[in-house]
TORVEXMI-44734 format. One record per residue (C-alpha): z, x, y; chain. Coordinates in steps of 0.05 Angstrom, whole numbers. Each point is the difference from the previous one (the first is absolute). Layout:
# TORVEXMI-44734
<node><c3>Z</c3><c1>X</c1><c2>Y</c2><chaine>A</chaine></node>
...
This chain:
# TORVEXMI-44734
<node><c3>-1</c3><c1>-1</c1><c2>-2</c2><chaine>A</chaine></node>
<node><c3>-17</c3><c1>26</c1><c2>74</c2><chaine>A</chaine></node>
<node><c3>59</c3><c1>9</c1><c2>38</c2><chaine>A</chaine></node>
<node><c3>11</c3><c1>36</c1><c2>75</c2><chaine>A</chaine></node>
<node><c3>79</c3><c1>24</c1><c2>9</c2><chaine>A</chaine></node>
<node><c3>48</c3><c1>-50</c1><c2>-24</c2><chaine>A</chaine></node>
<node><c3>12</c3><c1>-61</c1><c2>44</c2><chaine>A</chaine></node>
<node><c3>62</c3><c1>11</c1><c2>45</c2><chaine>A</chaine></node>
<node><c3>51</c3><c1>-52</c1><c2>11</c2><chaine>A</chaine></node>
<node><c3>-10</c3><c1>-1</c1><c2>62</c2><chaine>A</chaine></node>
<node><c3>-56</c3><c1>-44</c1><c2>-16</c2><chaine>A</chaine></node>
<node><c3>60</c3><c1>-52</c1><c2>-5</c2><chaine>A</chaine></node>
<node><c3>2</c3><c1>-5</c1><c2>76</c2><chaine>A</chaine></node>
<node><c3>-74</c3><c1>-4</c1><c2>12</c2><chaine>A</chaine></node>
<node><c3>-22</c3><c1>-66</c1><c2>30</c2><chaine>A</chaine></node>
<node><c3>-44</c3><c1>-36</c1><c2>-50</c2><chaine>A</chaine></node>
<node><c3>-61</c3><c1>-13</c1><c2>48</c2><chaine>A</chaine></node>
<node><c3>-3</c3><c1>79</c1><c2>4</c2><chaine>A</chaine></node>
<node><c3>-9</c3><c1>17</c1><c2>-75</c2><chaine>A</chaine></node>
<node><c3>-73</c3><c1>8</c1><c2>-28</c2><chaine>A</chaine></node>
<node><c3>-17</c3><c1>-38</c1><c2>-65</c2><chaine>A</chaine></node>
<node><c3>-10</c3><c1>42</c1><c2>-52</c2><chaine>A</chaine></node>
<node><c3>64</c3><c1>32</c1><c2>28</c2><chaine>A</chaine></node>
<node><c3>-3</c3><c1>78</c1><c2>20</c2><chaine>A</chaine></node>
<node><c3>-8</c3><c1>42</c1><c2>-66</c2><chaine>A</chaine></node>
<node><c3>-38</c3><c1>-50</c1><c2>-40</c2><chaine>A</chaine></node>
<node><c3>-64</c3><c1>-27</c1><c2>-8</c2><chaine>A</chaine></node>
<node><c3>-24</c3><c1>-68</c1><c2>-29</c2><chaine>A</chaine></node>
<node><c3>-15</c3><c1>31</c1><c2>-70</c2><chaine>A</chaine></node>
<node><c3>68</c3><c1>40</c1><c2>5</c2><chaine>A</chaine></node>
<node><c3>31</c3><c1>-66</c1><c2>9</c2><chaine>A</chaine></node>
<node><c3>-36</c3><c1>-28</c1><c2>-58</c2><chaine>A</chaine></node>
<node><c3>20</c3><c1>59</c1><c2>-43</c2><chaine>A</chaine></node>
<node><c3>78</c3><c1>-16</c1><c2>23</c2><chaine>A</chaine></node>
<node><c3>-11</c3><c1>-66</c1><c2>-23</c2><chaine>A</chaine></node>
<node><c3>-36</c3><c1>10</c1><c2>-67</c2><chaine>A</chaine></node>
<node><c3>72</c3><c1>51</c1><c2>-9</c2><chaine>A</chaine></node>
<node><c3>34</c3><c1>-66</c1><c2>14</c2><chaine>A</chaine></node>
<node><c3>26</c3><c1>24</c1><c2>67</c2><chaine>A</chaine></node>
<node><c3>40</c3><c1>56</c1><c2>-28</c2><chaine>A</chaine></node>
<node><c3>14</c3><c1>59</c1><c2>45</c2><chaine>A</chaine></node>
<node><c3>14</c3><c1>77</c1><c2>-19</c2><chaine>A</chaine></node>
<node><c3>64</c3><c1>-6</c1><c2>41</c2><chaine>A</chaine></node>
<node><c3>33</c3><c1>-68</c1><c2>15</c2><chaine>A</chaine></node>
<node><c3>20</c3><c1>20</c1><c2>68</c2><chaine>A</chaine></node>
<node><c3>-67</c3><c1>1</c1><c2>24</c2><chaine>A</chaine></node>
<node><c3>3</c3><c1>-84</c1><c2>-14</c2><chaine>A</chaine></node>
<node><c3>36</c3><c1>-26</c1><c2>62</c2><chaine>A</chaine></node>
<node><c3>-53</c3><c1>43</c1><c2>44</c2><chaine>A</chaine></node>
<node><c3>-61</c3><c1>-23</c1><c2>-37</c2><chaine>A</chaine></node>
<node><c3>32</c3><c1>-70</c1><c2>-3</c2><chaine>A</chaine></node>
<node><c3>2</c3><c1>0</c1><c2>77</c2><chaine>A</chaine></node>
<node><c3>-71</c3><c1>23</c1><c2>2</c2><chaine>A</chaine></node>
<node><c3>-31</c3><c1>-51</c1><c2>-41</c2><chaine>A</chaine></node>
<node><c3>25</c3><c1>-54</c1><c2>45</c2><chaine>A</chaine></node>
<node><c3>-65</c3><c1>13</c1><c2>41</c2><chaine>A</chaine></node>
<node><c3>-47</c3><c1>-17</c1><c2>-64</c2><chaine>A</chaine></node>
<node><c3>30</c3><c1>-65</c1><c2>-2</c2><chaine>A</chaine></node>
<node><c3>-43</c3><c1>-23</c1><c2>59</c2><chaine>A</chaine></node>
<node><c3>-55</c3><c1>35</c1><c2>-20</c2><chaine>A</chaine></node>
<node><c3>-71</c3><c1>-44</c1><c2>-16</c2><chaine>A</chaine></node>
<node><c3>-7</c3><c1>34</c1><c2>-71</c2><chaine>A</chaine></node>
<node><c3>33</c3><c1>-44</c1><c2>-47</c2><chaine>A</chaine></node>
<node><c3>9</c3><c1>60</c1><c2>-47</c2><chaine>A</chaine></node>
<node><c3>35</c3><c1>43</c1><c2>45</c2><chaine>A</chaine></node>
<node><c3>40</c3><c1>-60</c1><c2>31</c2><chaine>A</chaine></node>
<node><c3>19</c3><c1>-42</c1><c2>-63</c2><chaine>A</chaine></node>
<node><c3>-13</c3><c1>39</c1><c2>-57</c2><chaine>A</chaine></node>
<node><c3>29</c3><c1>69</c1><c2>22</c2><chaine>A</chaine></node>
<node><c3>39</c3><c1>-11</c1><c2>59</c2><chaine>A</chaine></node>
<node><c3>38</c3><c1>-64</c1><c2>-18</c2><chaine>A</chaine></node>
<node><c3>9</c3><c1>22</c1><c2>-75</c2><chaine>A</chaine></node>
<node><c3>25</c3><c1>61</c1><c2>11</c2><chaine>A</chaine></node>
<node><c3>55</c3><c1>-29</c1><c2>47</c2><chaine>A</chaine></node>
<node><c3>11</c3><c1>-48</c1><c2>-42</c2><chaine>A</chaine></node>
<node><c3>8</c3><c1>43</c1><c2>-63</c2><chaine>A</chaine></node>
<node><c3>51</c3><c1>45</c1><c2>36</c2><chaine>A</chaine></node>
<node><c3>40</c3><c1>-52</c1><c2>30</c2><chaine>A</chaine></node>
<node><c3>6</c3><c1>-37</c1><c2>-63</c2><chaine>A</chaine></node>
<node><c3>21</c3><c1>65</c1><c2>-38</c2><chaine>A</chaine></node>
<node><c3>60</c3><c1>7</c1><c2>55</c2><chaine>A</chaine></node>
<node><c3>-32</c3><c1>67</c1><c2>25</c2><chaine>A</chaine></node>
<node><c3>23</c3><c1>-3</c1><c2>71</c2><chaine>A</chaine></node>
<node><c3>69</c3><c1>-4</c1><c2>34</c2><chaine>A</chaine></node>
<node><c3>24</c3><c1>-42</c1><c2>55</c2><chaine>A</chaine></node>
<node><c3>-28</c3><c1>51</c1><c2>54</c2><chaine>A</chaine></node>
<node><c3>-64</c3><c1>-5</c1><c2>-23</c2><chaine>A</chaine></node>
<node><c3>-5</c3><c1>-80</c1><c2>-11</c2><chaine>A</chaine></node>
<node><c3>22</c3><c1>-8</c1><c2>70</c2><chaine>A</chaine></node>
<node><c3>-44</c3><c1>45</c1><c2>25</c2><chaine>A</chaine></node>
<node><c3>-64</c3><c1>-33</c1><c2>-40</c2><chaine>A</chaine></node>
<node><c3>30</c3><c1>-62</c1><c2>22</c2><chaine>A</chaine></node>
<node><c3>-3</c3><c1>11</c1><c2>73</c2><chaine>A</chaine></node>
<node><c3>-68</c3><c1>28</c1><c2>-4</c2><chaine>A</chaine></node>
<node><c3>-21</c3><c1>-63</c1><c2>-29</c2><chaine>A</chaine></node>
<node><c3>33</c3><c1>-47</c1><c2>47</c2><chaine>A</chaine></node>
<node><c3>-37</c3><c1>46</c1><c2>53</c2><chaine>A</chaine></node>
<node><c3>-66</c3><c1>-19</c1><c2>-38</c2><chaine>A</chaine></node>
<node><c3>17</c3><c1>-74</c1><c2>4</c2><chaine>A</chaine></node>
<node><c3>13</c3><c1>6</c1><c2>72</c2><chaine>A</chaine></node>
<node><c3>-70</c3><c1>31</c1><c2>16</c2><chaine>A</chaine></node>
<node><c3>-67</c3><c1>-15</c1><c2>-1</c2><chaine>A</chaine></node>
<node><c3>-45</c3><c1>-13</c1><c2>-61</c2><chaine>A</chaine></node>
<node><c3>-72</c3><c1>-8</c1><c2>13</c2><chaine>A</chaine></node>
<node><c3>-18</c3><c1>1</c1><c2>-70</c2><chaine>A</chaine></node>
<node><c3>48</c3><c1>-50</c1><c2>-21</c2><chaine>A</chaine></node>
<node><c3>26</c3><c1>44</c1><c2>-56</c2><chaine>A</chaine></node>
<node><c3>64</c3><c1>38</c1><c2>34</c2><chaine>A</chaine></node>
<node><c3>40</c3><c1>-56</c1><c2>9</c2><chaine>A</chaine></node>
<node><c3>-9</c3><c1>-27</c1><c2>-65</c2><chaine>A</chaine></node>
<node><c3>13</c3><c1>61</c1><c2>-39</c2><chaine>A</chaine></node>
<node><c3>58</c3><c1>22</c1><c2>39</c2><chaine>A</chaine></node>
<node><c3>35</c3><c1>-64</c1><c2>-21</c2><chaine>A</chaine></node>
<node><c3>-17</c3><c1>9</c1><c2>-76</c2><chaine>A</chaine></node>
<node><c3>25</c3><c1>71</c1><c2>4</c2><chaine>A</chaine></node>
<node><c3>63</c3><c1>-34</c1><c2>37</c2><chaine>A</chaine></node>
<node><c3>10</c3><c1>-46</c1><c2>-58</c2><chaine>A</chaine></node>
<node><c3>6</c3><c1>66</c1><c2>-40</c2><chaine>A</chaine></node>
<node><c3>53</c3><c1>31</c1><c2>46</c2><chaine>A</chaine></node>
<node><c3>45</c3><c1>-66</c1><c2>-5</c2><chaine>A</chaine></node>
<node><c3>-13</c3><c1>-3</c1><c2>-72</c2><chaine>A</chaine></node>
<node><c3>32</c3><c1>70</c1><c2>3</c2><chaine>A</chaine></node>
<node><c3>63</c3><c1>-40</c1><c2>32</c2><chaine>A</chaine></node>
<node><c3>3</c3><c1>-49</c1><c2>-41</c2><chaine>A</chaine></node>
<node><c3>9</c3><c1>41</c1><c2>-62</c2><chaine>A</chaine></node>
<node><c3>45</c3><c1>57</c1><c2>25</c2><chaine>A</chaine></node>
<node><c3>26</c3><c1>-29</c1><c2>70</c2><chaine>A</chaine></node>
<node><c3>-8</c3><c1>56</c1><c2>55</c2><chaine>A</chaine></node>
<node><c3>-9</c3><c1>-49</c1><c2>63</c2><chaine>A</chaine></node>
<node><c3>56</c3><c1>-10</c1><c2>43</c2><chaine>A</chaine></node>
<node><c3>11</c3><c1>-76</c1><c2>17</c2><chaine>A</chaine></node>
<node><c3>-32</c3><c1>6</c1><c2>65</c2><chaine>A</chaine></node>
<node><c3>-60</c3><c1>32</c1><c2>-27</c2><chaine>A</chaine></node>
<node><c3>-9</c3><c1>-50</c1><c2>-49</c2><chaine>A</chaine></node>
<node><c3>2</c3><c1>-54</c1><c2>49</c2><chaine>A</chaine></node>
<node><c3>-49</c3><c1>36</c1><c2>41</c2><chaine>A</chaine></node>
<node><c3>-44</c3><c1>2</c1><c2>-54</c2><chaine>A</chaine></node>
<node><c3>2</c3><c1>-67</c1><c2>-18</c2><chaine>A</chaine></node>
<node><c3>-17</c3><c1>-29</c1><c2>74</c2><chaine>A</chaine></node>
<node><c3>-60</c3><c1>52</c1><c2>-9</c2><chaine>A</chaine></node>
<node><c3>-24</c3><c1>-21</c1><c2>-60</c2><chaine>A</chaine></node>
<node><c3>7</c3><c1>-79</c1><c2>21</c2><chaine>A</chaine></node>
<node><c3>-33</c3><c1>16</c1><c2>65</c2><chaine>A</chaine></node>
<node><c3>-59</c3><c1>49</c1><c2>-25</c2><chaine>A</chaine></node>
<node><c3>-21</c3><c1>-65</c1><c2>-54</c2><chaine>A</chaine></node>
<node><c3>5</c3><c1>-45</c1><c2>61</c2><chaine>A</chaine></node>
<node><c3>-47</c3><c1>42</c1><c2>40</c2><chaine>A</chaine></node>
<node><c3>-58</c3><c1>-2</c1><c2>-50</c2><chaine>A</chaine></node>
<node><c3>-66</c3><c1>-31</c1><c2>22</c2><chaine>A</chaine></node>
<node><c3>-46</c3><c1>49</c1><c2>-36</c2><chaine>A</chaine></node>
<node><c3>-6</c3><c1>-40</c1><c2>-66</c2><chaine>A</chaine></node>
<node><c3>-56</c3><c1>45</c1><c2>-31</c2><chaine>A</chaine></node>
<node><c3>20</c3><c1>19</c1><c2>-73</c2><chaine>A</chaine></node>
<node><c3>-51</c3><c1>40</c1><c2>-44</c2><chaine>A</chaine></node>
<node><c3>-64</c3><c1>22</c1><c2>24</c2><chaine>A</chaine></node>
<node><c3>-44</c3><c1>48</c1><c2>-54</c2><chaine>A</chaine></node>
<node><c3>-12</c3><c1>47</c1><c2>54</c2><chaine>A</chaine></node>
<node><c3>65</c3><c1>3</c1><c2>34</c2><chaine>A</chaine></node>
<node><c3>47</c3><c1>-16</c1><c2>-53</c2><chaine>A</chaine></node>
<node><c3>68</c3><c1>-35</c1><c2>13</c2><chaine>A</chaine></node>
<node><c3>28</c3><c1>-24</c1><c2>70</c2><chaine>A</chaine></node>
<node><c3>43</c3><c1>-60</c1><c2>-26</c2><chaine>A</chaine></node>
<node><c3>50</c3><c1>0</c1><c2>58</c2><chaine>A</chaine></node>
<node><c3>27</c3><c1>-62</c1><c2>-26</c2><chaine>A</chaine></node>
<node><c3>12</c3><c1>21</c1><c2>-67</c2><chaine>A</chaine></node>
<node><c3>29</c3><c1>72</c1><c2>19</c2><chaine>A</chaine></node>
<node><c3>53</c3><c1>-38</c1><c2>48</c2><chaine>A</chaine></node>
<node><c3>18</c3><c1>-45</c1><c2>-54</c2><chaine>A</chaine></node>
<node><c3>10</c3><c1>59</c1><c2>-47</c2><chaine>A</chaine></node>
<node><c3>42</c3><c1>31</c1><c2>54</c2><chaine>A</chaine></node>
<node><c3>43</c3><c1>-69</c1><c2>6</c2><chaine>A</chaine></node>
<node><c3>5</c3><c1>-5</c1><c2>-75</c2><chaine>A</chaine></node>
<node><c3>33</c3><c1>68</c1><c2>-5</c2><chaine>A</chaine></node>
<node><c3>55</c3><c1>-18</c1><c2>56</c2><chaine>A</chaine></node>
<node><c3>6</c3><c1>-67</c1><c2>-30</c2><chaine>A</chaine></node>
<node><c3>25</c3><c1>28</c1><c2>-70</c2><chaine>A</chaine></node>
<node><c3>51</c3><c1>42</c1><c2>32</c2><chaine>A</chaine></node>
<node><c3>75</c3><c1>-19</c1><c2>-17</c2><chaine>A</chaine></node>
<node><c3>16</c3><c1>27</c1><c2>69</c2><chaine>A</chaine></node>
<node><c3>-35</c3><c1>-48</c1><c2>45</c2><chaine>A</chaine></node>
<node><c3>47</c3><c1>-55</c1><c2>38</c2><chaine>A</chaine></node>
<node><c3>-22</c3><c1>-75</c1><c2>-16</c2><chaine>A</chaine></node>
<node><c3>-25</c3><c1>3</c1><c2>79</c2><chaine>A</chaine></node>
<node><c3>-43</c3><c1>59</c1><c2>-15</c2><chaine>A</chaine></node>
<node><c3>-33</c3><c1>-46</c1><c2>-65</c2><chaine>A</chaine></node>
<node><c3>-7</c3><c1>-59</c1><c2>52</c2><chaine>A</chaine></node>
<node><c3>-40</c3><c1>54</c1><c2>47</c2><chaine>A</chaine></node>
<node><c3>-50</c3><c1>16</c1><c2>-56</c2><chaine>A</chaine></node>
<node><c3>-7</c3><c1>-72</c1><c2>-17</c2><chaine>A</chaine></node>
<node><c3>-23</c3><c1>-18</c1><c2>67</c2><chaine>A</chaine></node>
<node><c3>-50</c3><c1>55</c1><c2>7</c2><chaine>A</chaine></node>
<node><c3>-28</c3><c1>-26</c1><c2>-76</c2><chaine>A</chaine></node>
<node><c3>-15</c3><c1>-66</c1><c2>36</c2><chaine>A</chaine></node>
<node><c3>-37</c3><c1>28</c1><c2>54</c2><chaine>A</chaine></node>
<node><c3>-54</c3><c1>26</c1><c2>-44</c2><chaine>A</chaine></node>
<node><c3>0</c3><c1>-49</c1><c2>-57</c2><chaine>A</chaine></node>
<node><c3>-46</c3><c1>-39</c1><c2>43</c2><chaine>A</chaine></node>
<node><c3>-34</c3><c1>37</c1><c2>45</c2><chaine>A</chaine></node>
<node><c3>-16</c3><c1>-40</c1><c2>66</c2><chaine>A</chaine></node>
<node><c3>-67</c3><c1>27</c1><c2>3</c2><chaine>A</chaine></node>
<node><c3>-19</c3><c1>-35</c1><c2>-67</c2><chaine>A</chaine></node>
<node><c3>-22</c3><c1>65</c1><c2>-36</c2><chaine>A</chaine></node>
<node><c3>-8</c3><c1>-10</c1><c2>-75</c2><chaine>A</chaine></node>
<node><c3>34</c3><c1>41</c1><c2>-39</c2><chaine>A</chaine></node>
<node><c3>-40</c3><c1>29</c1><c2>-59</c2><chaine>A</chaine></node>
<node><c3>39</c3><c1>65</c1><c2>-18</c2><chaine>A</chaine></node>
<node><c3>68</c3><c1>-27</c1><c2>-27</c2><chaine>A</chaine></node>
<node><c3>36</c3><c1>0</c1><c2>59</c2><chaine>A</chaine></node>
<node><c3>40</c3><c1>-65</c1><c2>-16</c2><chaine>A</chaine></node>
<node><c3>33</c3><c1>28</c1><c2>-64</c2><chaine>A</chaine></node>
<node><c3>17</c3><c1>61</c1><c2>39</c2><chaine>A</chaine></node>
<node><c3>29</c3><c1>-37</c1><c2>53</c2><chaine>A</chaine></node>
<node><c3>35</c3><c1>-48</c1><c2>-54</c2><chaine>A</chaine></node>
<node><c3>35</c3><c1>61</c1><c2>-36</c2><chaine>A</chaine></node>
<node><c3>46</c3><c1>19</c1><c2>64</c2><chaine>A</chaine></node>
<node><c3>16</c3><c1>-74</c1><c2>10</c2><chaine>A</chaine></node>
<node><c3>27</c3><c1>-5</c1><c2>-70</c2><chaine>A</chaine></node>
<node><c3>33</c3><c1>59</c1><c2>8</c2><chaine>A</chaine></node>
<node><c3>36</c3><c1>-18</c1><c2>64</c2><chaine>A</chaine></node>
<node><c3>14</c3><c1>-66</c1><c2>-20</c2><chaine>A</chaine></node>
<node><c3>60</c3><c1>4</c1><c2>-39</c2><chaine>A</chaine></node>
<node><c3>36</c3><c1>41</c1><c2>56</c2><chaine>A</chaine></node>
<node><c3>-18</c3><c1>-41</c1><c2>60</c2><chaine>A</chaine></node>
<node><c3>52</c3><c1>-47</c1><c2>-14</c2><chaine>A</chaine></node>
<node><c3>-35</c3><c1>-66</c1><c2>21</c2><chaine>A</chaine></node>
<node><c3>16</c3><c1>-69</c1><c2>-18</c2><chaine>A</chaine></node>
<node><c3>-61</c3><c1>-46</c1><c2>-39</c2><chaine>A</chaine></node>
<node><c3>-5</c3><c1>-31</c1><c2>67</c2><chaine>A</chaine></node>
<node><c3>-24</c3><c1>65</c1><c2>38</c2><chaine>A</chaine></node>
<node><c3>-50</c3><c1>11</c1><c2>-54</c2><chaine>A</chaine></node>
<node><c3>-24</c3><c1>-66</c1><c2>12</c2><chaine>A</chaine></node>
<node><c3>-10</c3><c1>13</c1><c2>76</c2><chaine>A</chaine></node>
<node><c3>-32</c3><c1>67</c1><c2>-16</c2><chaine>A</chaine></node>
<node><c3>-53</c3><c1>-20</c1><c2>-47</c2><chaine>A</chaine></node>
<node><c3>-13</c3><c1>-71</c1><c2>48</c2><chaine>A</chaine></node>
<node><c3>-10</c3><c1>50</c1><c2>54</c2><chaine>A</chaine></node>
<node><c3>-50</c3><c1>43</c1><c2>-31</c2><chaine>A</chaine></node>
<node><c3>-38</c3><c1>-52</c1><c2>-28</c2><chaine>A</chaine></node>
<node><c3>-5</c3><c1>-26</c1><c2>72</c2><chaine>A</chaine></node>
<node><c3>-35</c3><c1>60</c1><c2>17</c2><chaine>A</chaine></node>
<node><c3>-60</c3><c1>-34</c1><c2>-33</c2><chaine>A</chaine></node>
<node><c3>-10</c3><c1>-47</c1><c2>55</c2><chaine>A</chaine></node>
<node><c3>-35</c3><c1>-60</c1><c2>-1</c2><chaine>A</chaine></node>
<node><c3>-74</c3><c1>-9</c1><c2>-23</c2><chaine>A</chaine></node>
<node><c3>-40</c3><c1>20</c1><c2>61</c2><chaine>A</chaine></node>
<node><c3>-77</c3><c1>3</c1><c2>-13</c2><chaine>A</chaine></node>
<node><c3>-11</c3><c1>50</c1><c2>64</c2><chaine>A</chaine></node>
<node><c3>39</c3><c1>48</c1><c2>-36</c2><chaine>A</chaine></node>
<node><c3>-15</c3><c1>-25</c1><c2>-78</c2><chaine>A</chaine></node>
<node><c3>-7</c3><c1>72</c1><c2>-29</c2><chaine>A</chaine></node>
<node><c3>66</c3><c1>24</c1><c2>34</c2><chaine>A</chaine></node>
<node><c3>36</c3><c1>-64</c1><c2>-27</c2><chaine>A</chaine></node>
<node><c3>-29</c3><c1>10</c1><c2>-68</c2><chaine>A</chaine></node>
<node><c3>21</c3><c1>79</c1><c2>-2</c2><chaine>A</chaine></node>
<node><c3>73</c3><c1>-23</c1><c2>17</c2><chaine>A</chaine></node>
<node><c3>4</c3><c1>-46</c1><c2>-49</c2><chaine>A</chaine></node>
<node><c3>-30</c3><c1>42</c1><c2>-54</c2><chaine>A</chaine></node>
<node><c3>55</c3><c1>58</c1><c2>22</c2><chaine>A</chaine></node>
<node><c3>61</c3><c1>-50</c1><c2>-3</c2><chaine>A</chaine></node>
<node><c3>-22</c3><c1>-34</c1><c2>-67</c2><chaine>A</chaine></node>
<node><c3>-9</c3><c1>73</c1><c2>-31</c2><chaine>A</chaine></node>
<node><c3>66</c3><c1>23</c1><c2>27</c2><chaine>A</chaine></node>
<node><c3>35</c3><c1>-61</c1><c2>-25</c2><chaine>A</chaine></node>
<node><c3>-28</c3><c1>4</c1><c2>-63</c2><chaine>A</chaine></node>
<node><c3>23</c3><c1>74</c1><c2>-6</c2><chaine>A</chaine></node>
<node><c3>74</c3><c1>-14</c1><c2>23</c2><chaine>A</chaine></node>
<node><c3>-1</c3><c1>-63</c1><c2>-48</c2><chaine>A</chaine></node>
<node><c3>-19</c3><c1>39</c1><c2>-60</c2><chaine>A</chaine></node>
<node><c3>52</c3><c1>60</c1><c2>10</c2><chaine>A</chaine></node>
<node><c3>54</c3><c1>-49</c1><c2>19</c2><chaine>A</chaine></node>
<node><c3>-6</c3><c1>-38</c1><c2>-60</c2><chaine>A</chaine></node>
<node><c3>15</c3><c1>53</c1><c2>-43</c2><chaine>A</chaine></node>
<node><c3>70</c3><c1>9</c1><c2>37</c2><chaine>A</chaine></node>
<node><c3>65</c3><c1>-24</c1><c2>-6</c2><chaine>A</chaine></node>
<node><c3>28</c3><c1>18</c1><c2>66</c2><chaine>A</chaine></node>
<node><c3>24</c3><c1>-54</c1><c2>35</c2><chaine>A</chaine></node>
<node><c3>-29</c3><c1>19</c1><c2>60</c2><chaine>A</chaine></node>
<node><c3>-73</c3><c1>9</c1><c2>-29</c2><chaine>A</chaine></node>
<node><c3>2</c3><c1>-60</c1><c2>-32</c2><chaine>A</chaine></node>
<node><c3>13</c3><c1>-37</c1><c2>65</c2><chaine>A</chaine></node>
<node><c3>-59</c3><c1>38</c1><c2>34</c2><chaine>A</chaine></node>
<node><c3>-34</c3><c1>-20</c1><c2>-66</c2><chaine>A</chaine></node>
<node><c3>12</c3><c1>-76</c1><c2>16</c2><chaine>A</chaine></node>
<node><c3>-18</c3><c1>4</c1><c2>63</c2><chaine>A</chaine></node>
<node><c3>-65</c3><c1>31</c1><c2>-19</c2><chaine>A</chaine></node>
<node><c3>-13</c3><c1>-50</c1><c2>-49</c2><chaine>A</chaine></node>
<node><c3>4</c3><c1>-57</c1><c2>49</c2><chaine>A</chaine></node>
<node><c3>-49</c3><c1>38</c1><c2>46</c2><chaine>A</chaine></node>
<node><c3>-55</c3><c1>7</c1><c2>-52</c2><chaine>A</chaine></node>
<node><c3>-1</c3><c1>-78</c1><c2>-18</c2><chaine>A</chaine></node>
<node><c3>-5</c3><c1>-12</c1><c2>75</c2><chaine>A</chaine></node>
<node><c3>-47</c3><c1>51</c1><c2>1</c2><chaine>A</chaine></node>
<node><c3>-43</c3><c1>-30</c1><c2>-60</c2><chaine>A</chaine></node>
């Protein structure tokens, strides 16, 4: 593998926008070789700097570099527990900066959210965040999902963008965390409602309803909502479809399609649970599906 001098740990403080992709010391062929070696490095101490450098590739227009190498490497290392809290915080803050930045091609923010789902998972598996950091991530994740307006999914040339699904994956890892408080779970549930039925009438075709249903079902047992609250939540969701409007017939059909797809996913998942909260949610969804038909 072609390498320059080892990446310095000072890269941990390098702003993401200034980093190249491929990172210094690598080209695309070297990164492919790294993947072929299952992202193993001769010196494990080099992983934090390389992980930080690979964040730039999460916005690269080449899907092989972005998804097949950069994200896969980060996911593998994060799931293996290769990074200490200092490195995890550094990666998290760089990814937050990406969320706050421009995204001309529509790749950077969705893949930052997907990488942040892996950061959130590390805290779920072995807690390292302070309570205030976790609360801030809950708000960040909810705000990101609510902000998505680019509904592109898969493109044969460009690969995935999938902003809603990646945001839902981030919410899923948070909603599964037992350290979250009921109010935080409720915040995630509120964010899910904003994208279950997009106001624009965009019709989901890349599995978004299922991805949104998963964090809802994970959050529901801990939200501490009575059955009446679930009924109101589902009713408000159904109201987003609106009355049939011939001047916006395509938008109305898209919203109805999305509502039905989401409710069917929730109904199927809820029917397999014995949890009282999930059963209450499932009952509210079943009634909404009857009215929709």
